[in-house]
Phi, psi and omega in degrees: 000322178296322178299320180299314181292326178297317179300318178298317181297313180298322180296318180294320181295315184287335184269344183263145178302318180297322180294319180295323178294320180292330182296335180281346181252108186298324181293312180295324179298317179296317180297320179295320179295315181296319178297317179298319178297319180297316178299318180298317180296313179299317179297319178297318179298315181297320179295317179298318178297320180295318179295316180296318179297321178296316179297316180298319180296317179296316180295318179295323177297320178294316179298317178300315180299317180296319178298315182296319178296318179294318178297318179298320177297317178299316182294319180292320177295321178299314180294326176296321178299315181293320179295325183293325184268349185299318178300322179295311182295320180295319181290327177297318176297318179302318181293322177296318178299319180297320178294317179296317179298327183293340179298331180252012183221092181301336183294336181250014179274067183258141184300313180299321179295320180299313178305311185295313182295320180294320178301317183280338181293334183284342189286136173203138181221112178248100182295152175265121179303148178280117183241018185305308184292318179298319179297318180295319180301321181281318184292328180268347185079009183282000176301332179297339180285344177281107188287328183286116185295324179296319180294318177301316180297317182290325176295317178299314180295319181301309181297315183292313183294318182300312186282321189258328188251347181244303186292317181300310176298324180298319178299318179295319180292321177300319178298316178295323178300316178298317180298317179297320180293324175298317178300316182296312180290333175295320177291330181281334184306323181296342177260013173067048164272111187288146176248131180287124182286333183261021181286151176301154184298328184268008183277346175056068172055064176297136185256131181290144172298160183300325183296339180264356184257133178282355183241140175283154177262133179274093184299320182297317180295321180299314184277357173265359182272118177292330178296320177297317181297317180296318180296318179294321179296318178292324178298318178297317179299315181294323179296322178292321178298315179296323178297322178293322176296315179298319179296320179298318179294320178298316181296320180293320177297319178295323180296316180294320179298321178297318178297317180296318179297321179296320178297317181295319181292327182271005177077000000 
C-alpha cells in the first residue's frame, strides 16, 4: 500500500509545473520527498489503528454478548432456585399460622397435628443467587464492555444488594429463627416431644411423630403456654421478613432479565 501511494506522489510531482521546478532544486526535492514519506507513514499508522479499532470493537461486542448470555443464564437459574423452594417456605408459614390459630380453637388442638405442624414449622430455605458472571465482570473490569448504561447500573446494584443488603441480613435472621425454634422446642420438651440425638446439625430439632414416641403430648398444656405463643408469633414474623427478602431478590433478577430482553429486541 505504501508503494502505491509513493507512485501517486511521484506522478503528481513529475506532471505539475511546480513539481518540475522543484525537481531542479535538490534541497526542495529532498524536503518534498521527506514530507511525502512522513505523510505515508502517518497515513499507514492511521489505517492500522482504524483496522485494530475495528477488530477490537468486533471482539468486544462478542465478549459483551457472551457475558450477557451468561448473566441471563445465572438470572434464570436463580429464579428457578427461588421457585423451587417457595412451596416449602409457604407451607412452613402455613403450619406456624395453624399453630397460632390453634391457641384460640380447642377443636384443632390435636396431638398429631401439633407434631406435624411443629416439624414443618422449623423448615426454611433461602437460596443464594447465582453471581458467577457478575463477580467476573467486576473482578476483570469487563463491566465497561456492557454498553447499555442501565444494564451496567442494574448489574452493579444486583451484586451489591445481594451480598450486602440481602444475604447478610438473611443469615442473621436465619440464626434468630434457629434460636426461636430452640426456645419453642425447649418449651415443648416438658410435654415429651422427643428430639433425635443423631440428627444432622442443620435439621434443627426434628420432632418424632406420636407413633414413635413413648410419651403422649399434653396439647392443653402446650396451648396454655404464653411462651409458646410468643415464640410462634416471632417465628411467623421472621418467616415473613425472609419471604420479603426472597421476593426482593426475585424481582431484581426479573428486572435485569427484562432489560436484557429489551436490548435484544431492539438490536
